[in-house]
Gaussian input, Z-matrix of N, CA and C with variables (Angstrom, degrees):
# hf/3-21g

backbone

0 1
 N
 C     1     B1
 C     2     B2     1     A1
 N     3     B3     2     A2     1     D1
 C     4     B4     3     A3     2     D2
 C     5     B5     4     A4     3     D3
 N     6     B6     5     A5     4     D4
 C     7     B7     6     A6     5     D5
 C     8     B8     7     A7     6     D6
 N     9     B9     8     A8     7     D7
 C    10    B10     9     A9     8     D8
 C    11    B11    10    A10     9     D9
 N    12    B12    11    A11    10    D10
 C    13    B13    12    A12    11    D11
 C    14    B14    13    A13    12    D12
 N    15    B15    14    A14    13    D13
 C    16    B16    15    A15    14    D14
 C    17    B17    16    A16    15    D15
 N    18    B18    17    A17    16    D16
 C    19    B19    18    A18    17    D17
 C    20    B20    19    A19    18    D18
 N    21    B21    20    A20    19    D19
 C    22    B22    21    A21    20    D20
 C    23    B23    22    A22    21    D21
 N    24    B24    23    A23    22    D22
 C    25    B25    24    A24    23    D23
 C    26    B26    25    A25    24    D24
 N    27    B27    26    A26    25    D25
 C    28    B28    27    A27    26    D26
 C    29    B29    28    A28    27    D27
 N    30    B30    29    A29    28    D28
 C    31    B31    30    A30    29    D29
 C    32    B32    31    A31    30    D30
 N    33    B33    32    A32    31    D31
 C    34    B34    33    A33    32    D32
 C    35    B35    34    A34    33    D33
 N    36    B36    35    A35    34    D34
 C    37    B37    36    A36    35    D35
 C    38    B38    37    A37    36    D36
 N    39    B39    38    A38    37    D37
 C    40    B40    39    A39    38    D38
 C    41    B41    40    A40    39    D39
 N    42    B42    41    A41    40    D40
 C    43    B43    42    A42    41    D41
 C    44    B44    43    A43    42    D42
 N    45    B45    44    A44    43    D43
 C    46    B46    45    A45    44    D44
 C    47    B47    46    A46    45    D45
 N    48    B48    47    A47    46    D46
 C    49    B49    48    A48    47    D47
 C    50    B50    49    A49    48    D48
 N    51    B51    50    A50    49    D49
 C    52    B52    51    A51    50    D50
 C    53    B53    52    A52    51    D51
 N    54    B54    53    A53    52    D52
 C    55    B55    54    A54    53    D53
 C    56    B56    55    A55    54    D54
 N    57    B57    56    A56    55    D55
 C    58    B58    57    A57    56    D56
 C    59    B59    58    A58    57    D57
 N    60    B60    59    A59    58    D58
 C    61    B61    60    A60    59    D59
 C    62    B62    61    A61    60    D60
 N    63    B63    62    A62    61    D61
 C    64    B64    63    A63    62    D62
 C    65    B65    64    A64    63    D63
 N    66    B66    65    A65    64    D64
 C    67    B67    66    A66    65    D65
 C    68    B68    67    A67    66    D66
 N    69    B69    68    A68    67    D67
 C    70    B70    69    A69    68    D68
 C    71    B71    70    A70    69    D69
 N    72    B72    71    A71    70    D70
 C    73    B73    72    A72    71    D71
 C    74    B74    73    A73    72    D72
 N    75    B75    74    A74    73    D73
 C    76    B76    75    A75    74    D74
 C    77    B77    76    A76    75    D75
 N    78    B78    77    A77    76    D76
 C    79    B79    78    A78    77    D77
 C    80    B80    79    A79    78    D78
 N    81    B81    80    A80    79    D79
 C    82    B82    81    A81    80    D80
 C    83    B83    82    A82    81    D81
 N    84    B84    83    A83    82    D82
 C    85    B85    84    A84    83    D83
 C    86    B86    85    A85    84    D84
 N    87    B87    86    A86    85    D85
 C    88    B88    87    A87    86    D86
 C    89    B89    88    A88    87    D87
 N    90    B90    89    A89    88    D88
 C    91    B91    90    A90    89    D89
 C    92    B92    91    A91    90    D90
 N    93    B93    92    A92    91    D91
 C    94    B94    93    A93    92    D92
 C    95    B95    94    A94    93    D93
 N    96    B96    95    A95    94    D94
 C    97    B97    96    A96    95    D95
 C    98    B98    97    A97    96    D96
 N    99    B99    98    A98    97    D97
 C   100   B100    99    A99    98    D98
 C   101   B101   100   A100    99    D99
 N   102   B102   101   A101   100   D100
 C   103   B103   102   A102   101   D101
 C   104   B104   103   A103   102   D102
 N   105   B105   104   A104   103   D103
 C   106   B106   105   A105   104   D104
 C   107   B107   106   A106   105   D105
 N   108   B108   107   A107   106   D106
 C   109   B109   108   A108   107   D107
 C   110   B110   109   A109   108   D108
 N   111   B111   110   A110   109   D109
 C   112   B112   111   A111   110   D110
 C   113   B113   112   A112   111   D111
 N   114   B114   113   A113   112   D112
 C   115   B115   114   A114   113   D113
 C   116   B116   115   A115   114   D114
 N   117   B117   116   A116   115   D115
 C   118   B118   117   A117   116   D116
 C   119   B119   118   A118   117   D117
 N   120   B120   119   A119   118   D118
 C   121   B121   120   A120   119   D119
 C   122   B122   121   A121   120   D120
 N   123   B123   122   A122   121   D121
 C   124   B124   123   A123   122   D122
 C   125   B125   124   A124   123   D123
 N   126   B126   125   A125   124   D124
 C   127   B127   126   A126   125   D125
 C   128   B128   127   A127   126   D126
 N   129   B129   128   A128   127   D127
 C   130   B130   129   A129   128   D128
 C   131   B131   130   A130   129   D129
 N   132   B132   131   A131   130   D130
 C   133   B133   132   A132   131   D131
 C   134   B134   133   A133   132   D132
 N   135   B135   134   A134   133   D133
 C   136   B136   135   A135   134   D134
 C   137   B137   136   A136   135   D135
 N   138   B138   137   A137   136   D136
 C   139   B139   138   A138   137   D137
 C   140   B140   139   A139   138   D138
 N   141   B141   140   A140   139   D139
 C   142   B142   141   A141   140   D140
 C   143   B143   142   A142   141   D141
 N   144   B144   143   A143   142   D142
 C   145   B145   144   A144   143   D143
 C   146   B146   145   A145   144   D144
 N   147   B147   146   A146   145   D145
 C   148   B148   147   A147   146   D146
 C   149   B149   148   A148   147   D147
 N   150   B150   149   A149   148   D148
 C   151   B151   150   A150   149   D149
 C   152   B152   151   A151   150   D150
 N   153   B153   152   A152   151   D151
 C   154   B154   153   A153   152   D152
 C   155   B155   154   A154   153   D153
 N   156   B156   155   A155   154   D154
 C   157   B157   156   A156   155   D155
 C   158   B158   157   A157   156   D156
 N   159   B159   158   A158   157   D157
 C   160   B160   159   A159   158   D158
 C   161   B161   160   A160   159   D159
 N   162   B162   161   A161   160   D160
 C   163   B163   162   A162   161   D161
 C   164   B164   163   A163   162   D162
 N   165   B165   164   A164   163   D163
 C   166   B166   165   A165   164   D164
 C   167   B167   166   A166   165   D165
 N   168   B168   167   A167   166   D166
 C   169   B169   168   A168   167   D167
 C   170   B170   169   A169   168   D168
 N   171   B171   170   A170   169   D169
 C   172   B172   171   A171   170   D170
 C   173   B173   172   A172   171   D171
 N   174   B174   173   A173   172   D172
 C   175   B175   174   A174   173   D173
 C   176   B176   175   A175   174   D174
 N   177   B177   176   A176   175   D175
 C   178   B178   177   A177   176   D176
 C   179   B179   178   A178   177   D177
 N   180   B180   179   A179   178   D178
 C   181   B181   180   A180   179   D179
 C   182   B182   181   A181   180   D180
 N   183   B183   182   A182   181   D181
 C   184   B184   183   A183   182   D182
 C   185   B185   184   A184   183   D183
 N   186   B186   185   A185   184   D184
 C   187   B187   186   A186   185   D185
 C   188   B188   187   A187   186   D186
 N   189   B189   188   A188   187   D187
 C   190   B190   189   A189   188   D188
 C   191   B191   190   A190   189   D189
 N   192   B192   191   A191   190   D190
 C   193   B193   192   A192   191   D191
 C   194   B194   193   A193   192   D192
 N   195   B195   194   A194   193   D193
 C   196   B196   195   A195   194   D194
 C   197   B197   196   A196   195   D195
 N   198   B198   197   A197   196   D196
 C   199   B199   198   A198   197   D197
 C   200   B200   199   A199   198   D198
 N   201   B201   200   A200   199   D199
 C   202   B202   201   A201   200   D200
 C   203   B203   202   A202   201   D201
 N   204   B204   203   A203   202   D202
 C   205   B205   204   A204   203   D203
 C   206   B206   205   A205   204   D204
 N   207   B207   206   A206   205   D205
 C   208   B208   207   A207   206   D206
 C   209   B209   208   A208   207   D207
 N   210   B210   209   A209   208   D208
 C   211   B211   210   A210   209   D209
 C   212   B212   211   A211   210   D210
 N   213   B213   212   A212   211   D211
 C   214   B214   213   A213   212   D212
 C   215   B215   214   A214   213   D213
 N   216   B216   215   A215   214   D214
 C   217   B217   216   A216   215   D215
 C   218   B218   217   A217   216   D216
 N   219   B219   218   A218   217   D217
 C   220   B220   219   A219   218   D218
 C   221   B221   220   A220   219   D219
 N   222   B222   221   A221   220   D220
 C   223   B223   222   A222   221   D221
 C   224   B224   223   A223   222   D222
 N   225   B225   224   A224   223   D223
 C   226   B226   225   A225   224   D224
 C   227   B227   226   A226   225   D225
 N   228   B228   227   A227   226   D226
 C   229   B229   228   A228   227   D227
 C   230   B230   229   A229   228   D228
 N   231   B231   230   A230   229   D229
 C   232   B232   231   A231   230   D230
 C   233   B233   232   A232   231   D231
 N   234   B234   233   A233   232   D232
 C   235   B235   234   A234   233   D233
 C   236   B236   235   A235   234   D234
 N   237   B237   236   A236   235   D235
 C   238   B238   237   A237   236   D236
 C   239   B239   238   A238   237   D237
 N   240   B240   239   A239   238   D238
 C   241   B241   240   A240   239   D239
 C   242   B242   241   A241   240   D240
 N   243   B243   242   A242   241   D241
 C   244   B244   243   A243   242   D242
 C   245   B245   244   A244   243   D243
 N   246   B246   245   A245   244   D244
 C   247   B247   246   A246   245   D245
 C   248   B248   247   A247   246   D246
 N   249   B249   248   A248   247   D247
 C   250   B250   249   A249   248   D248
 C   251   B251   250   A250   249   D249
 N   252   B252   251   A251   250   D250
 C   253   B253   252   A252   251   D251
 C   254   B254   253   A253   252   D252
 N   255   B255   254   A254   253   D253
 C   256   B256   255   A255   254   D254
 C   257   B257   256   A256   255   D255
 N   258   B258   257   A257   256   D256
 C   259   B259   258   A258   257   D257
 C   260   B260   259   A259   258   D258
 N   261   B261   260   A260   259   D259
 C   262   B262   261   A261   260   D260
 C   263   B263   262   A262   261   D261
 N   264   B264   263   A263   262   D262
 C   265   B265   264   A264   263   D263
 C   266   B266   265   A265   264   D264
 N   267   B267   266   A266   265   D265
 C   268   B268   267   A267   266   D266
 C   269   B269   268   A268   267   D267
 N   270   B270   269   A269   268   D268
 C   271   B271   270   A270   269   D269
 C   272   B272   271   A271   270   D270
 N   273   B273   272   A272   271   D271
 C   274   B274   273   A273   272   D272
 C   275   B275   274   A274   273   D273
 N   276   B276   275   A275   274   D274
 C   277   B277   276   A276   275   D275
 C   278   B278   277   A277   276   D276
 N   279   B279   278   A278   277   D277
 C   280   B280   279   A279   278   D278
 C   281   B281   280   A280   279   D279
 N   282   B282   281   A281   280   D280
 C   283   B283   282   A282   281   D281
 C   284   B284   283   A283   282   D282
 N   285   B285   284   A284   283   D283
 C   286   B286   285   A285   284   D284
 C   287   B287   286   A286   285   D285
 N   288   B288   287   A287   286   D286
 C   289   B289   288   A288   287   D287
 C   290   B290   289   A289   288   D288

   B1=1.4504
   B2=1.5889
   B3=1.3375
   B4=1.4377
   B5=1.4937
   B6=1.2894
   B7=1.5234
   B8=1.5004
   B9=1.3390
   B10=1.4752
   B11=1.5279
   B12=1.4120
   B13=1.2757
   B14=1.5902
   B15=1.2603
   B16=1.5164
   B17=1.5190
   B18=1.1219
   B19=1.5014
   B20=1.4457
   B21=1.3590
   B22=1.4938
   B23=1.5373
   B24=1.3146
   B25=1.3816
   B26=1.2888
   B27=1.3841
   B28=1.4577
   B29=1.5725
   B30=1.3860
   B31=1.5228
   B32=1.5270
   B33=1.3885
   B34=1.4413
   B35=1.4823
   B36=1.3156
   B37=1.4101
   B38=1.5367
   B39=1.3988
   B40=1.4635
   B41=1.6566
   B42=1.2764
   B43=1.4118
   B44=1.4427
   B45=1.3439
   B46=1.4036
   B47=1.5542
   B48=1.4148
   B49=1.5051
   B50=1.5588
   B51=1.3508
   B52=1.4151
   B53=1.4182
   B54=1.3728
   B55=1.5027
   B56=1.5516
   B57=1.2820
   B58=1.3494
   B59=1.5182
   B60=1.3242
   B61=1.4104
   B62=1.4813
   B63=1.4369
   B64=1.4711
   B65=1.5644
   B66=1.2607
   B67=1.4704
   B68=1.3696
   B69=1.4314
   B70=1.5011
   B71=1.4254
   B72=1.2958
   B73=1.5292
   B74=1.5210
   B75=1.3364
   B76=1.4133
   B77=1.4537
   B78=1.3771
   B79=1.5615
   B80=1.3274
   B81=1.2489
   B82=1.5119
   B83=1.5341
   B84=1.1943
   B85=1.5680
   B86=1.4884
   B87=1.4208
   B88=1.4842
   B89=1.4400
   B90=1.2523
   B91=1.5299
   B92=1.4983
   B93=1.4530
   B94=1.2811
   B95=1.6032
   B96=1.3408
   B97=1.4942
   B98=1.5043
   B99=1.3596
   B100=1.5091
   B101=1.6293
   B102=1.3496
   B103=1.5636
   B104=1.5014
   B105=1.3765
   B106=1.4824
   B107=1.4296
   B108=1.3315
   B109=1.4194
   B110=1.5527
   B111=1.2719
   B112=1.5845
   B113=1.5726
   B114=1.3493
   B115=1.5864
   B116=1.4866
   B117=1.2294
   B118=1.5442
   B119=1.5545
   B120=1.3401
   B121=1.4406
   B122=1.6147
   B123=1.4520
   B124=1.5286
   B125=1.5659
   B126=1.4035
   B127=1.5292
   B128=1.6031
   B129=1.3938
   B130=1.4398
   B131=1.4175
   B132=1.2879
   B133=1.4386
   B134=1.5631
   B135=1.2924
   B136=1.3864
   B137=1.5593
   B138=1.3134
   B139=1.3716
   B140=1.5505
   B141=1.2322
   B142=1.5362
   B143=1.5549
   B144=1.3085
   B145=1.4415
   B146=1.4863
   B147=1.4402
   B148=1.4555
   B149=1.4643
   B150=1.3888
   B151=1.4142
   B152=1.5021
   B153=1.3149
   B154=1.4468
   B155=1.6090
   B156=1.3689
   B157=1.5314
   B158=1.4439
   B159=1.5058
   B160=1.3625
   B161=1.5582
   B162=1.4387
   B163=1.3217
   B164=1.5907
   B165=1.1633
   B166=1.5259
   B167=1.5212
   B168=1.2975
   B169=1.3618
   B170=1.6309
   B171=1.3375
   B172=1.5281
   B173=1.4531
   B174=1.4412
   B175=1.5817
   B176=1.5175
   B177=1.3035
   B178=1.3664
   B179=1.5936
   B180=1.3195
   B181=1.5579
   B182=1.4580
   B183=1.3277
   B184=1.5111
   B185=1.5334
   B186=1.4423
   B187=1.4702
   B188=1.5646
   B189=1.1701
   B190=1.4317
   B191=1.5139
   B192=1.2885
   B193=1.4334
   B194=1.5807
   B195=1.3872
   B196=1.4854
   B197=1.6645
   B198=1.3471
   B199=1.3577
   B200=1.4626
   B201=1.3637
   B202=1.4102
   B203=1.6030
   B204=1.2380
   B205=1.5114
   B206=1.5624
   B207=1.3953
   B208=1.4419
   B209=1.5407
   B210=1.3527
   B211=1.3473
   B212=1.5456
   B213=1.2363
   B214=1.3873
   B215=1.5909
   B216=1.3109
   B217=1.4134
   B218=1.6872
   B219=1.2725
   B220=1.4033
   B221=1.5358
   B222=1.2189
   B223=1.4725
   B224=1.4949
   B225=1.2778
   B226=1.3966
   B227=1.5730
   B228=1.2271
   B229=1.4956
   B230=1.5505
   B231=1.2278
   B232=1.4321
   B233=1.4916
   B234=1.2388
   B235=1.4919
   B236=1.4298
   B237=1.3481
   B238=1.4371
   B239=1.4729
   B240=1.3261
   B241=1.4905
   B242=1.5819
   B243=1.2571
   B244=1.4665
   B245=1.4710
   B246=1.3366
   B247=1.5171
   B248=1.5257
   B249=1.2946
   B250=1.4765
   B251=1.4531
   B252=1.2262
   B253=1.4491
   B254=1.4457
   B255=1.3672
   B256=1.5447
   B257=1.4722
   B258=1.4411
   B259=1.4536
   B260=1.5113
   B261=1.2520
   B262=1.5370
   B263=1.5490
   B264=1.3192
   B265=1.4462
   B266=1.5249
   B267=1.2467
   B268=1.5061
   B269=1.4717
   B270=1.3930
   B271=1.4050
   B272=1.5858
   B273=1.2114
   B274=1.4499
   B275=1.4104
   B276=1.2722
   B277=1.6544
   B278=1.3632
   B279=1.4147
   B280=1.4049
   B281=1.5671
   B282=1.3546
   B283=1.4655
   B284=1.4990
   B285=1.3621
   B286=1.4006
   B287=1.5342
   B288=1.2559
   B289=1.4767
   B290=1.5095
   A1=105.29
   A2=117.29
   A3=124.66
   A4=111.10
   A5=120.24
   A6=125.39
   A7=108.93
   A8=122.11
   A9=122.86
   A10=113.25
   A11=114.81
   A12=123.58
   A13=110.48
   A14=115.80
   A15=123.77
   A16=107.65
   A17=118.72
   A18=119.51
   A19=108.61
   A20=122.04
   A21=121.61
   A22=105.76
   A23=118.94
   A24=120.65
   A25=117.80
   A26=121.42
   A27=127.13
   A28=118.06
   A29=103.49
   A30=108.90
   A31=111.71
   A32=116.36
   A33=117.94
   A34=106.75
   A35=127.36
   A36=129.84
   A37=112.93
   A38=111.59
   A39=124.00
   A40=102.90
   A41=119.04
   A42=117.11
   A43=113.76
   A44=119.61
   A45=126.06
   A46=112.60
   A47=112.73
   A48=116.94
   A49=107.40
   A50=117.82
   A51=116.56
   A52=109.02
   A53=122.97
   A54=127.45
   A55=106.14
   A56=117.73
   A57=120.52
   A58=116.83
   A59=115.90
   A60=125.91
   A61=112.86
   A62=111.79
   A63=113.00
   A64=113.43
   A65=123.15
   A66=123.54
   A67=112.09
   A68=123.58
   A69=126.21
   A70=108.18
   A71=119.53
   A72=128.82
   A73=106.24
   A74=113.32
   A75=120.67
   A76=116.19
   A77=116.61
   A78=124.72
   A79=109.88
   A80=120.37
   A81=128.27
   A82=110.36
   A83=122.98
   A84=125.40
   A85=112.00
   A86=117.51
   A87=115.76
   A88=108.71
   A89=118.71
   A90=121.26
   A91=106.54
   A92=119.18
   A93=121.00
   A94=120.14
   A95=110.15
   A96=114.97
   A97=113.00
   A98=116.75
   A99=119.57
   A100=114.57
   A101=105.18
   A102=110.74
   A103=107.32
   A104=113.38
   A105=118.02
   A106=116.29
   A107=118.26
   A108=122.31
   A109=108.58
   A110=113.00
   A111=122.41
   A112=105.60
   A113=114.04
   A114=115.37
   A115=111.79
   A116=116.65
   A117=121.87
   A118=108.38
   A119=113.57
   A120=121.35
   A121=112.53
   A122=110.16
   A123=115.07
   A124=108.19
   A125=110.80
   A126=112.51
   A127=108.61
   A128=114.29
   A129=121.78
   A130=112.97
   A131=116.10
   A132=122.36
   A133=113.21
   A134=115.66
   A135=123.22
   A136=109.86
   A137=118.14
   A138=120.47
   A139=110.33
   A140=114.55
   A141=119.64
   A142=116.52
   A143=116.41
   A144=123.11
   A145=117.74
   A146=117.61
   A147=121.05
   A148=113.06
   A149=120.02
   A150=120.29
   A151=111.64
   A152=118.94
   A153=122.98
   A154=102.51
   A155=111.30
   A156=115.16
   A157=115.08
   A158=117.01
   A159=120.41
   A160=114.48
   A161=116.24
   A162=116.53
   A163=107.15
   A164=116.34
   A165=118.49
   A166=111.54
   A167=125.29
   A168=128.98
   A169=115.92
   A170=107.29
   A171=107.18
   A172=110.63
   A173=113.97
   A174=113.30
   A175=113.21
   A176=119.68
   A177=126.46
   A178=113.44
   A179=110.08
   A180=115.69
   A181=107.66
   A182=121.62
   A183=121.57
   A184=104.76
   A185=117.06
   A186=115.70
   A187=108.63
   A188=121.46
   A189=123.29
   A190=110.65
   A191=116.52
   A192=122.26
   A193=111.83
   A194=112.36
   A195=121.19
   A196=106.91
   A197=113.76
   A198=122.15
   A199=115.06
   A200=115.74
   A201=120.57
   A202=107.30
   A203=120.94
   A204=125.78
   A205=117.44
   A206=111.09
   A207=115.71
   A208=109.63
   A209=119.06
   A210=123.32
   A211=119.63
   A212=124.30
   A213=122.72
   A214=115.26
   A215=112.66
   A216=121.02
   A217=112.19
   A218=119.54
   A219=116.82
   A220=106.36
   A221=120.56
   A222=118.98
   A223=113.98
   A224=118.23
   A225=118.96
   A226=111.12
   A227=117.17
   A228=115.22
   A229=107.09
   A230=119.56
   A231=119.44
   A232=114.18
   A233=113.93
   A234=120.67
   A235=111.97
   A236=119.72
   A237=123.29
   A238=121.64
   A239=114.10
   A240=120.10
   A241=109.43
   A242=115.47
   A243=124.42
   A244=111.88
   A245=118.01
   A246=119.85
   A247=109.12
   A248=120.73
   A249=123.46
   A250=119.84
   A251=118.98
   A252=127.26
   A253=113.91
   A254=112.54
   A255=115.54
   A256=107.96
   A257=114.88
   A258=116.91
   A259=109.88
   A260=112.80
   A261=123.77
   A262=105.42
   A263=113.22
   A264=121.04
   A265=116.09
   A266=114.80
   A267=116.92
   A268=106.68
   A269=113.14
   A270=122.42
   A271=107.39
   A272=114.50
   A273=123.82
   A274=114.77
   A275=115.79
   A276=119.94
   A277=114.99
   A278=117.04
   A279=123.64
   A280=118.07
   A281=113.82
   A282=117.41
   A283=114.33
   A284=120.96
   A285=126.06
   A286=106.91
   A287=119.11
   A288=124.90
   A289=108.19
   D1=142.19
   D2=171.71
   D3=-70.50
   D4=148.26
   D5=174.30
   D6=-49.54
   D7=-45.52
   D8=-175.22
   D9=-57.11
   D10=-42.07
   D11=-178.13
   D12=-66.65
   D13=-42.59
   D14=175.32
   D15=-60.16
   D16=-59.10
   D17=-174.10
   D18=-64.60
   D19=-31.97
   D20=175.93
   D21=-60.53
   D22=-48.90
   D23=-176.02
   D24=-64.63
   D25=-32.92
   D26=163.23
   D27=-52.54
   D28=-49.73
   D29=-179.04
   D30=-66.06
   D31=-40.11
   D32=178.27
   D33=-58.73
   D34=-48.10
   D35=-178.31
   D36=-53.67
   D37=-48.48
   D38=-179.92
   D39=-63.52
   D40=-44.74
   D41=179.76
   D42=-60.00
   D43=-48.30
   D44=-179.28
   D45=-56.05
   D46=-43.17
   D47=-179.26
   D48=-66.43
   D49=-41.72
   D50=-171.08
   D51=-74.45
   D52=-33.12
   D53=177.62
   D54=-64.66
   D55=-42.59
   D56=177.17
   D57=-58.12
   D58=-51.94
   D59=-178.82
   D60=-62.01
   D61=-48.50
   D62=-169.50
   D63=-96.01
   D64=-22.30
   D65=179.13
   D66=-117.75
   D67=2.15
   D68=-179.82
   D69=47.65
   D70=56.10
   D71=-178.86
   D72=-140.75
   D73=142.26
   D74=175.37
   D75=-103.62
   D76=143.17
   D77=-179.55
   D78=-119.27
   D79=124.00
   D80=173.48
   D81=-74.22
   D82=94.46
   D83=-178.74
   D84=-58.88
   D85=-36.79
   D86=-175.69
   D87=-68.79
   D88=-37.80
   D89=-176.90
   D90=-70.75
   D91=-45.55
   D92=179.72
   D93=-59.42
   D94=-29.96
   D95=176.94
   D96=-82.03
   D97=-4.47
   D98=-175.71
   D99=-117.09
   D100=-24.28
   D101=-175.47
   D102=-124.22
   D103=113.21
   D104=176.65
   D105=-62.74
   D106=-28.48
   D107=-176.65
   D108=-69.31
   D109=-45.92
   D110=179.95
   D111=-62.79
   D112=-47.51
   D113=177.84
   D114=-58.12
   D115=-43.33
   D116=-176.39
   D117=-64.32
   D118=-49.38
   D119=-178.76
   D120=-56.32
   D121=-48.90
   D122=-178.05
   D123=-61.51
   D124=-45.90
   D125=-171.88
   D126=-62.81
   D127=-41.65
   D128=176.41
   D129=-57.28
   D130=-48.64
   D131=-177.81
   D132=-62.81
   D133=-45.19
   D134=-178.39
   D135=-71.84
   D136=-31.45
   D137=176.26
   D138=-65.19
   D139=-47.93
   D140=174.71
   D141=-55.13
   D142=-33.78
   D143=-177.28
   D144=-98.08
   D145=-18.34
   D146=-175.76
   D147=-69.27
   D148=130.64
   D149=163.43
   D150=-118.46
   D151=0.95
   D152=-176.35
   D153=-87.60
   D154=133.89
   D155=-179.10
   D156=-67.43
   D157=-36.86
   D158=-179.38
   D159=-69.80
   D160=-30.13
   D161=-178.91
   D162=-79.70
   D163=-32.94
   D164=175.91
   D165=-68.06
   D166=-35.75
   D167=166.54
   D168=-58.12
   D169=-45.89
   D170=-179.64
   D171=-71.77
   D172=-31.92
   D173=176.60
   D174=-59.68
   D175=-45.22
   D176=179.19
   D177=-57.62
   D178=-46.97
   D179=178.77
   D180=-65.64
   D181=-40.19
   D182=-173.41
   D183=-69.11
   D184=-45.04
   D185=-176.90
   D186=-58.47
   D187=-32.57
   D188=-177.45
   D189=-73.38
   D190=-44.39
   D191=179.73
   D192=-65.06
   D193=-42.42
   D194=-174.95
   D195=-62.83
   D196=-32.58
   D197=174.87
   D198=-57.65
   D199=-32.98
   D200=-174.47
   D201=-89.56
   D202=-33.63
   D203=-171.48
   D204=-90.95
   D205=-34.98
   D206=179.98
   D207=-80.62
   D208=159.76
   D209=179.47
   D210=-38.01
   D211=130.32
   D212=-165.33
   D213=-66.55
   D214=131.83
   D215=176.31
   D216=81.58
   D217=-13.53
   D218=-178.07
   D219=-85.19
   D220=-36.16
   D221=-178.55
   D222=-73.64
   D223=-50.01
   D224=-174.10
   D225=-60.63
   D226=-25.95
   D227=-176.67
   D228=-102.67
   D229=-2.12
   D230=176.79
   D231=63.89
   D232=39.02
   D233=-179.07
   D234=-44.24
   D235=129.68
   D236=-178.29
   D237=74.16
   D238=-13.23
   D239=-176.44
   D240=-52.30
   D241=132.39
   D242=172.13
   D243=79.47
   D244=7.45
   D245=178.60
   D246=-88.16
   D247=-9.12
   D248=-171.99
   D249=78.60
   D250=-9.76
   D251=176.57
   D252=-64.92
   D253=-38.37
   D254=179.81
   D255=-121.29
   D256=46.83
   D257=-167.58
   D258=-60.80
   D259=133.29
   D260=-179.13
   D261=-66.58
   D262=139.56
   D263=168.36
   D264=-98.20
   D265=117.07
   D266=-178.57
   D267=-116.05
   D268=142.94
   D269=178.65
   D270=-120.73
   D271=125.81
   D272=176.20
   D273=-135.23
   D274=136.14
   D275=-176.49
   D276=36.13
   D277=47.36
   D278=171.76
   D279=75.10
   D280=10.47
   D281=174.11
   D282=-125.39
   D283=150.11
   D284=-179.16
   D285=-89.33
   D286=134.87
   D287=171.11
   D288=-95.48

């Protein structure tokens, strides 16, 4: 594996843990790594809710890294975000939204 992918995986794991702890929300990292729309939606949702400085810093680093490893152009523009076609699945307090 290339260093960019390893560091991105570490950031994703940190992001998932921080989101779980601060927002009581679950993130599917497998989907996030494969679906730019899901990744964009998760990051946008967390960005709108995050009040924790560490989570915000991790989010910004992850957004930058995902732009490098996900299919070119699709992540940066958030292709399809908000259309419902790739609707993000959030889990909070044991229920699916």
